[in-house]
ROMI-437365 format. One record per residue (C-alpha): residue in three letters; y, x, z. Coordinates in steps of 0.25 Angstrom, whole numbers, plus 5000, padded with zeros to 4 digits. Each point is the difference from the previous one (the first is absolute). Layout:
N
+------+------+------+------+
! type !   py !   px !   pz !
+------+------+------+------+
!  ALA !    Y !    X !    Z !
...
+------+------+------+------+
END
This chain:
378
+------+------+------+------+
! type !   py !   px !   pz !
+------+------+------+------+
!  MET ! 5383 ! 5982 ! 5785 !
!  ILE ! 5009 ! 4994 ! 4989 !
!  PRO ! 4996 ! 5006 ! 4987 !
!  ARG ! 5010 ! 5008 ! 4993 !
!  LEU ! 5008 ! 4996 ! 4988 !
!  PRO ! 4995 ! 5001 ! 4986 !
!  PRO ! 5008 ! 5011 ! 4993 !
!  LEU ! 5014 ! 4994 ! 4997 !
!  ARG ! 5014 ! 5003 ! 4998 !
!  LEU ! 5012 ! 4994 ! 5008 !
!  SER ! 5011 ! 4999 ! 4990 !
!  GLY ! 5014 ! 4994 ! 4999 !
!  ALA ! 5004 ! 5004 ! 5015 !
!  PHE ! 5010 ! 5009 ! 5004 !
!  VAL ! 4990 ! 5012 ! 5007 !
!  LEU ! 5005 ! 5010 ! 5010 !
!  ARG ! 4995 ! 5012 ! 4993 !
!  ASP ! 5007 ! 5015 ! 5001 !
!  GLY ! 5010 ! 4995 ! 5010 !
!  LEU ! 5006 ! 4989 ! 4991 !
!  LEU ! 4996 ! 4985 ! 4997 !
!  GLN ! 4996 ! 5001 ! 4985 !
!  GLN ! 4996 ! 4988 ! 4991 !
!  ARG ! 4987 ! 5006 ! 4996 !
!  SER ! 4985 ! 4997 ! 5002 !
!  ILE ! 4990 ! 5006 ! 5009 !
!  ALA ! 4985 ! 4999 ! 4998 !
!  VAL ! 4989 ! 4998 ! 5012 !
!  CYS ! 4987 ! 5005 ! 4997 !
!  GLU ! 4988 ! 5002 ! 5010 !
!  GLY ! 5009 ! 5000 ! 5012 !
!  ARG ! 5010 ! 5010 ! 4994 !
!  LEU ! 5012 ! 4999 ! 4993 !
!  ALA ! 4999 ! 5005 ! 4985 !
!  VAL ! 5006 ! 4998 ! 4986 !
!  GLY ! 4993 ! 4993 ! 4988 !
!  PRO ! 5000 ! 4988 ! 4990 !
!  TYR ! 4994 ! 4991 ! 5011 !
!  PRO ! 5001 ! 4985 ! 5000 !
!  ALA ! 5014 ! 4996 ! 5006 !
!  VAL ! 5005 ! 4991 ! 5011 !
!  ASP ! 5014 ! 4996 ! 4997 !
!  LEU ! 5009 ! 5003 ! 5012 !
!  SER ! 5013 ! 4998 ! 4995 !
!  GLY ! 5010 ! 4996 ! 5011 !
!  TYR ! 4993 ! 5010 ! 5010 !
!  TYR ! 5001 ! 5012 ! 5007 !
!  VAL ! 4986 ! 5008 ! 5001 !
!  LEU ! 5001 ! 5010 ! 5011 !
!  PRO ! 4992 ! 5010 ! 5007 !
!  GLY ! 4991 ! 4994 ! 5012 !
!  ILE ! 5005 ! 5000 ! 5013 !
!  VAL ! 4995 ! 5011 ! 5010 !
!  ASP ! 5003 ! 4994 ! 5015 !
!  ALA ! 4999 ! 5012 ! 5009 !
!  GLN ! 4999 ! 4991 ! 5012 !
!  SER ! 4994 ! 4985 ! 5000 !
!  ARG ! 4997 ! 4998 ! 5015 !
!  SER ! 4989 ! 4990 ! 4997 !
!  SER ! 4986 ! 5000 ! 5004 !
!  GLY ! 4996 ! 5000 ! 4984 !
!  ARG ! 4987 ! 4994 ! 5000 !
!  ASP ! 5001 ! 4986 ! 4994 !
!  SER ! 5003 ! 4993 ! 4988 !
!  THR ! 5013 ! 4995 ! 5005 !
!  PHE ! 5006 ! 5014 ! 5001 !
!  THR ! 4995 ! 5004 ! 4987 !
!  ILE ! 5006 ! 4988 ! 4993 !
!  SER ! 5014 ! 5002 ! 5008 !
!  MET ! 5001 ! 5014 ! 4996 !
!  MET ! 4997 ! 4998 ! 4985 !
!  ALA ! 5009 ! 4988 ! 4999 !
!  SER ! 5011 ! 5010 ! 5006 !
!  GLY ! 4996 ! 5011 ! 4989 !
!  VAL ! 4994 ! 5009 ! 5009 !
!  THR ! 4988 ! 5008 ! 4994 !
!  THR ! 4998 ! 5011 ! 5010 !
!  ALA ! 5001 ! 4996 ! 5015 !
!  TYR ! 4999 ! 5009 ! 5013 !
!  VAL ! 4994 ! 4991 ! 5011 !
!  GLY ! 5005 ! 5003 ! 5014 !
!  VAL ! 4989 ! 5004 ! 5010 !
!  SER ! 5005 ! 5004 ! 5014 !
!  TRP ! 4993 ! 5011 ! 5008 !
!  GLY ! 5006 ! 4999 ! 5014 !
!  TRP ! 5000 ! 4993 ! 5014 !
!  THR ! 5011 ! 4989 ! 5000 !
!  ARG ! 4991 ! 4989 ! 4993 !
!  GLU ! 4985 ! 4997 ! 5001 !
!  HIS ! 4998 ! 5001 ! 4985 !
!  ALA ! 5006 ! 5014 ! 5000 !
!  ARG ! 4988 ! 5006 ! 5009 !
!  PRO ! 4993 ! 5011 ! 4993 !
!  ASP ! 4987 ! 4991 ! 4998 !
!  VAL ! 5007 ! 4988 ! 4995 !
!  ALA ! 5009 ! 5009 ! 4991 !
!  THR ! 4987 ! 5007 ! 4994 !
!  ALA ! 4994 ! 4987 ! 4998 !
!  ALA ! 5013 ! 4994 ! 4992 !
!  VAL ! 5000 ! 5013 ! 4991 !
!  ALA ! 4985 ! 4998 ! 4996 !
!  GLN ! 5002 ! 4985 ! 4997 !
!  ILE ! 5012 ! 5003 ! 4992 !
!  ALA ! 4993 ! 5010 ! 4992 !
!  THR ! 4989 ! 4991 ! 4997 !
!  PHE ! 5010 ! 4988 ! 4997 !
!  ASN ! 5007 ! 5009 ! 4990 !
!  ARG ! 4987 ! 5002 ! 4990 !
!  SER ! 5001 ! 4986 ! 4996 !
!  CYS ! 5015 ! 4999 ! 5000 !
!  PRO ! 5009 ! 5000 ! 4988 !
!  LEU ! 5012 ! 5006 ! 5009 !
!  ASP ! 4998 ! 5014 ! 5002 !
!  LEU ! 4999 ! 5000 ! 5016 !
!  ARG ! 5004 ! 5013 ! 5007 !
!  ILE ! 5001 ! 5003 ! 5016 !
!  GLN ! 5012 ! 5004 ! 5007 !
!  LEU ! 4995 ! 5004 ! 5013 !
!  ARG ! 5010 ! 4998 ! 5011 !
!  CYS ! 4997 ! 5011 ! 5011 !
!  ASP ! 5007 ! 5002 ! 5014 !
!  PRO ! 5000 ! 5015 ! 5003 !
!  LEU ! 4997 ! 4997 ! 5014 !
!  MET ! 4985 ! 4996 ! 4996 !
!  ALA ! 4996 ! 5014 ! 5001 !
!  HIS ! 4988 ! 4998 ! 5009 !
!  HIS ! 4994 ! 4993 ! 4986 !
!  GLU ! 5003 ! 5012 ! 4992 !
!  ALA ! 4986 ! 5003 ! 4996 !
!  ALA ! 4997 ! 4984 ! 4995 !
!  LEU ! 5014 ! 5001 ! 4993 !
!  LEU ! 4997 ! 5013 ! 4992 !
!  ASP ! 4987 ! 4994 ! 4996 !
!  LEU ! 5006 ! 4985 ! 4996 !
!  VAL ! 5011 ! 5007 ! 4991 !
!  GLN ! 4989 ! 5006 ! 4990 !
!  THR ! 4999 ! 4984 ! 4996 !
!  PRO ! 5004 ! 5001 ! 4985 !
!  GLU ! 5009 ! 4988 ! 5001 !
!  ILE ! 5009 ! 5006 ! 5010 !
!  GLY ! 5012 ! 5005 ! 4992 !
!  GLN ! 5010 ! 5000 ! 5010 !
!  VAL ! 5002 ! 5003 ! 5015 !
!  VAL ! 5013 ! 4996 ! 5008 !
!  PHE ! 5002 ! 5005 ! 5014 !
!  THR ! 5006 ! 4989 ! 5009 !
!  ASN ! 5009 ! 5002 ! 5013 !
!  GLY ! 4996 ! 4987 ! 5007 !
!  ALA ! 5000 ! 5008 ! 5014 !
!  ALA ! 5015 ! 5004 ! 4999 !
!  ARG ! 5004 ! 4986 ! 4997 !
!  ALA ! 4991 ! 4994 ! 5011 !
!  ALA ! 5006 ! 5011 ! 5010 !
!  LEU ! 5013 ! 4996 ! 4997 !
!  LEU ! 4999 ! 4985 ! 5001 !
!  ARG ! 4991 ! 5002 ! 5014 !
!  ASP ! 5010 ! 5008 ! 5006 !
!  GLY ! 5013 ! 4993 ! 4995 !
!  ASP ! 4997 ! 4986 ! 4995 !
!  PRO ! 4988 ! 4994 ! 5009 !
!  ASP ! 5002 ! 4986 ! 4994 !
!  GLN ! 4999 ! 5007 ! 4985 !
!  PHE ! 4988 ! 5007 ! 5005 !
!  ALA ! 4993 ! 4988 ! 5004 !
!  LYS ! 5002 ! 4993 ! 4987 !
!  TRP ! 4996 ! 5012 ! 4993 !
!  SER ! 4988 ! 5001 ! 5008 !
!  ALA ! 4997 ! 4985 ! 4998 !
!  GLU ! 5001 ! 5002 ! 4985 !
!  ARG ! 4989 ! 5010 ! 5000 !
!  GLY ! 4991 ! 4992 ! 5009 !
!  ARG ! 5002 ! 5008 ! 5013 !
!  THR ! 5005 ! 4996 ! 5013 !
!  VAL ! 5012 ! 5009 ! 5005 !
!  GLU ! 4991 ! 5006 ! 5011 !
!  HIS ! 4989 ! 5003 ! 4990 !
!  MET ! 5009 ! 5006 ! 4990 !
!  SER ! 5008 ! 5009 ! 5011 !
!  PHE ! 4986 ! 5005 ! 5003 !
!  LEU ! 4997 ! 5003 ! 4986 !
!  LEU ! 5013 ! 5006 ! 4997 !
!  ASP ! 4999 ! 5010 ! 5012 !
!  ARG ! 4986 ! 5003 ! 4996 !
!  MET ! 5004 ! 5004 ! 4986 !
!  LEU ! 5013 ! 5008 ! 5005 !
!  MET ! 4989 ! 5009 ! 5007 !
!  ASN ! 4996 ! 5004 ! 4986 !
!  ALA ! 5014 ! 5005 ! 4997 !
!  HIS ! 4997 ! 5015 ! 5002 !
!  SER ! 4988 ! 4999 ! 4990 !
!  VAL ! 5008 ! 4993 ! 4988 !
!  PRO ! 5006 ! 5013 ! 4993 !
!  ARG ! 4987 ! 5007 ! 4999 !
!  HIS ! 4994 ! 4986 ! 4996 !
!  LEU ! 5010 ! 4998 ! 4989 !
!  CYS ! 4998 ! 5014 ! 4994 !
!  LYS ! 4985 ! 4998 ! 5000 !
!  LEU ! 5003 ! 4987 ! 4992 !
!  ALA ! 5009 ! 5005 ! 4991 !
!  GLU ! 4991 ! 5011 ! 4996 !
!  ARG ! 4989 ! 4990 ! 4997 !
!  PHE ! 5009 ! 4991 ! 4992 !
!  ASP ! 5005 ! 5011 ! 4992 !
!  SER ! 4985 ! 5004 ! 4997 !
!  LEU ! 4997 ! 4986 ! 4995 !
!  GLY ! 5013 ! 4998 ! 4993 !
!  ILE ! 5005 ! 4988 ! 5009 !
!  VAL ! 5015 ! 4998 ! 4999 !
!  TYR ! 5005 ! 4999 ! 5015 !
!  GLY ! 5013 ! 4996 ! 5007 !
!  SER ! 5006 ! 4992 ! 5011 !
!  THR ! 5005 ! 4986 ! 5004 !
!  GLU ! 5007 ! 4995 ! 5012 !
!  ASP ! 5008 ! 5014 ! 5002 !
!  ASP ! 5009 ! 4998 ! 5012 !
!  CYS ! 5010 ! 5011 ! 4996 !
!  VAL ! 5003 ! 5010 ! 4991 !
!  GLU ! 4993 ! 5011 ! 5008 !
!  THR ! 4987 ! 4992 ! 4998 !
!  ARG ! 5001 ! 5000 ! 4986 !
!  GLU ! 5003 ! 5015 ! 4998 !
!  HIS ! 4989 ! 5003 ! 5010 !
!  ARG ! 4990 ! 4992 ! 4991 !
!  SER ! 5005 ! 5006 ! 4986 !
!  MET ! 4997 ! 5014 ! 5007 !
!  ILE ! 4986 ! 4998 ! 5000 !
!  GLY ! 5000 ! 4993 ! 4986 !
!  ALA ! 5002 ! 4986 ! 5002 !
!  ARG ! 5008 ! 4998 ! 4989 !
!  LEU ! 5002 ! 4985 ! 4998 !
!  CYS ! 5010 ! 4994 ! 5009 !
!  MET ! 4995 ! 4985 ! 5001 !
!  ASP ! 5010 ! 4989 ! 5001 !
!  PRO ! 5010 ! 5008 ! 5009 !
!  PRO ! 5007 ! 4991 ! 5011 !
!  GLY ! 5013 ! 5007 ! 4997 !
!  ILE ! 5008 ! 5006 ! 4989 !
!  GLY ! 5001 ! 5014 ! 5008 !
!  ILE ! 4986 ! 5001 ! 5000 !
!  ALA ! 4999 ! 4997 ! 4985 !
!  ARG ! 5010 ! 5010 ! 4997 !
!  ALA ! 4993 ! 5011 ! 5008 !
!  ALA ! 4988 ! 4997 ! 4993 !
!  ARG ! 5007 ! 5002 ! 4986 !
!  ALA ! 5008 ! 5012 ! 5004 !
!  VAL ! 4986 ! 5007 ! 5001 !
!  GLY ! 4994 ! 4994 ! 4987 !
!  ASP ! 4992 ! 4990 ! 5007 !
!  ALA ! 4997 ! 4987 ! 4994 !
!  VAL ! 5006 ! 4987 ! 5006 !
!  PHE ! 4993 ! 4987 ! 4998 !
!  ILE ! 5008 ! 4987 ! 5005 !
!  GLY ! 4996 ! 4985 ! 5002 !
!  ALA ! 5004 ! 4991 ! 4988 !
!  ALA ! 5005 ! 4990 ! 5010 !
!  ARG ! 5012 ! 5009 ! 5004 !
!  ALA ! 5004 ! 5002 ! 4986 !
!  LEU ! 5001 ! 4984 ! 4999 !
!  ALA ! 5007 ! 5000 ! 5013 !
!  GLY ! 5011 ! 5009 ! 4997 !
!  THR ! 5004 ! 5007 ! 5013 !
!  ALA ! 4989 ! 5001 ! 5008 !
!  ALA ! 5001 ! 4991 ! 5013 !
!  GLY ! 5005 ! 5007 ! 5012 !
!  GLN ! 5000 ! 5014 ! 4993 !
!  GLY ! 5013 ! 5000 ! 4993 !
!  TRP ! 4994 ! 5006 ! 4987 !
!  SER ! 4998 ! 4995 ! 4986 !
!  ALA ! 4987 ! 5002 ! 4994 !
!  ILE ! 5007 ! 4998 ! 4986 !
!  GLU ! 5010 ! 5011 ! 5003 !
!  LEU ! 4988 ! 5009 ! 5004 !
!  ILE ! 4994 ! 4998 ! 4987 !
!  GLN ! 5013 ! 5002 ! 4992 !
!  HIS ! 5001 ! 5013 ! 5005 !
!  LYS ! 4986 ! 5004 ! 4998 !
!  GLY ! 4996 ! 4999 ! 5014 !
!  CYS ! 4988 ! 4992 ! 4998 !
!  ASP ! 4987 ! 5003 ! 4991 !
!  ALA ! 4993 ! 4987 ! 5000 !
!  LEU ! 4999 ! 4986 ! 5006 !
!  VAL ! 4988 ! 4994 ! 5007 !
!  SER ! 4997 ! 4985 ! 5004 !
!  ASN ! 4997 ! 5002 ! 5014 !
!  GLY ! 4990 ! 4987 ! 4998 !
!  ASP ! 5010 ! 4992 ! 4991 !
!  PRO ! 4996 ! 5004 ! 4986 !
!  ALA ! 5010 ! 4990 ! 4993 !
!  ALA ! 5011 ! 5007 ! 5006 !
!  LEU ! 4998 ! 5013 ! 4991 !
!  CYS ! 5003 ! 4992 ! 4987 !
!  LYS ! 5012 ! 4993 ! 5007 !
!  ALA ! 5005 ! 5013 ! 5006 !
!  VAL ! 5000 ! 5006 ! 4986 !
!  PHE ! 5009 ! 4989 ! 4994 !
!  ARG ! 5008 ! 5001 ! 5011 !
!  LEU ! 5003 ! 5014 ! 4998 !
!  VAL ! 5003 ! 4998 ! 4986 !
!  GLU ! 5010 ! 4991 ! 5003 !
!  HIS ! 5007 ! 5007 ! 5011 !
!  SER ! 4997 ! 5015 ! 4999 !
!  GLY ! 5005 ! 5003 ! 4986 !
!  MET ! 4986 ! 5005 ! 4996 !
!  ASP ! 4992 ! 4994 ! 4989 !
!  LEU ! 4987 ! 4994 ! 5000 !
!  ALA ! 4994 ! 5011 ! 4994 !
!  GLN ! 5005 ! 5010 ! 5011 !
!  VAL ! 4997 ! 4990 ! 5012 !
!  TRP ! 4986 ! 4996 ! 4995 !
!  ARG ! 4996 ! 5015 ! 5002 !
!  LEU ! 5002 ! 4998 ! 5015 !
!  VAL ! 4988 ! 4991 ! 5000 !
!  SER ! 4991 ! 5007 ! 4990 !
!  GLU ! 5003 ! 5013 ! 4995 !
!  HIS ! 5006 ! 5006 ! 5013 !
!  PRO ! 4989 ! 4995 ! 5010 !
!  ALA ! 4989 ! 5004 ! 4989 !
!  ARG ! 5005 ! 5015 ! 5000 !
!  VAL ! 5002 ! 5002 ! 5015 !
!  LEU ! 4987 ! 4994 ! 5003 !
!  ARG ! 4994 ! 5009 ! 4990 !
!  LEU ! 4995 ! 4989 ! 4990 !
!  PRO ! 5002 ! 5007 ! 4987 !
!  ASP ! 4993 ! 4989 ! 4992 !
!  ARG ! 5010 ! 4988 ! 5002 !
!  GLY ! 5014 ! 4998 ! 5003 !
!  MET ! 5005 ! 5001 ! 4985 !
!  ILE ! 4996 ! 4993 ! 4987 !
!  ALA ! 4994 ! 5011 ! 4991 !
!  PRO ! 4988 ! 5001 ! 4991 !
!  GLY ! 4989 ! 5005 ! 5010 !
!  LYS ! 5004 ! 4995 ! 5013 !
!  ARG ! 4993 ! 4989 ! 5008 !
!  ALA ! 5004 ! 4986 ! 4994 !
!  ASP ! 5008 ! 4995 ! 5011 !
!  LEU ! 5010 ! 4990 ! 4995 !
!  VAL ! 5010 ! 4990 ! 5004 !
!  VAL ! 5005 ! 4989 ! 4992 !
!  VAL ! 5014 ! 4994 ! 5004 !
!  ASN ! 5007 ! 4989 ! 4992 !
!  ALA ! 5013 ! 5006 ! 4998 !
!  ARG ! 5008 ! 4987 ! 5001 !
!  SER ! 4994 ! 4995 ! 5014 !
!  ARG ! 4996 ! 5014 ! 5005 !
!  GLN ! 4986 ! 4995 ! 5005 !
!  ILE ! 4988 ! 5006 ! 4999 !
!  GLU ! 4991 ! 4993 ! 4990 !
!  ALA ! 4988 ! 5010 ! 4998 !
!  THR ! 4994 ! 5012 ! 5007 !
!  ILE ! 4990 ! 5009 ! 4993 !
!  CYS ! 4992 ! 5009 ! 5010 !
!  ASP ! 4991 ! 5011 ! 4994 !
!  GLY ! 5000 ! 4993 ! 4987 !
!  ARG ! 4996 ! 4987 ! 5007 !
!  LEU ! 5010 ! 4986 ! 4999 !
!  GLY ! 5000 ! 4999 ! 5015 !
!  TYR ! 5011 ! 4989 ! 5000 !
!  VAL ! 5006 ! 4992 ! 4989 !
!  THR ! 5009 ! 4987 ! 5001 !
!  GLY ! 5011 ! 4993 ! 4993 !
!  GLU ! 5003 ! 5003 ! 4985 !
!  ALA ! 4993 ! 5014 ! 5001 !
!  ALA ! 4987 ! 4992 ! 5001 !
!  ASP ! 5003 ! 4991 ! 4988 !
!  ARG ! 5004 ! 5014 ! 4993 !
!  PHE ! 4986 ! 5006 ! 5004 !
!  ARG ! 4993 ! 4987 ! 4997 !
!  ASP ! 5007 ! 4999 ! 4986 !
!  ALA ! 4995 ! 5013 ! 4996 !
!  ARG ! 4985 ! 4996 ! 5003 !
!  LEU ! 4996 ! 5014 ! 5005 !
!  VAL ! 4997 ! 4995 ! 5015 !
!  PRO ! 4988 ! 4991 ! 5000 !
!  ALA ! 5003 ! 4994 ! 5013 !
!  LEU ! 5014 ! 4996 ! 4995 !
!  ALA ! 4996 ! 4996 ! 4986 !
!  ALA ! 4990 ! 4990 ! 5006 !
!  GLU ! 5011 ! 4992 ! 5007 !
+------+------+------+------+
END
């Protein structure tokens, strides 16, 4: 584990505090943000922003390459996706349970705060007892209900070629996937009761839950009615608007904000954000897209950096019930991103008071301050 930084003060930068970019200092001490006359690191010419909370990273999250990639992209809290379903081998309950245990073990030595997003197919009702036991794992902080069967049935009945491709992508033959689909659909009558039992357990454990891959507005409304108040990466603007209409949180992929109008959907993620129809951005496995999307929104949405950055920090932290992060204020967890104001490149990431990533001129600034032994020795 990387040691924590000694008490120090980041000065000269524009710091996002109280909703505004202000040229003032912020201190880091014992893993927390603080105030005090500590030795300073001059970060003139930089932005110091809250660490990014990525609610859907879609990665195995069990190796150093993943950790470096996330920290180089400013991510300090990441929800790693683990599937609990039937379409892929790695989604089998025994495989998923092992993956959860491995991530929990890896997290103990990882400077990045890794949490688990369990991607749960409601048709797996016959494994209810095992799932109810698994979600007691502390690292599981989020569950999203998937809807793979609806898409699979639609493809099988209406587009056999696409169904064959979809099956092959999941390592299945058409015949095997069709067999599995029919077997899963036999559980449909058990789903309403199963979802209610899951919701009751999630509520008792304080787990945030929602849905993804909603095939229509009605599906999203039904999920909302049982307490699944997070609408993750909706495929259409109607589903996103339906979620917002009842006060549910809407998270969309950063790539959509970069692409402008979603391919084949005819709706603009930027417009949705402008009209306050989106609460947060997620990486969907491309962490670098988060910062890029932020600055694209600054250029094209009419919103300033302080407003847009909340979509990757304060807003997801609030929805995911992480009150100790997402904002820069004394007492909060020391999760910070240092961005070169000229190049808009991330040059340093501090996770829980640990300098997890540093490069470029920012590395020179920390080295010149002679406060970080590993850098001072170079």
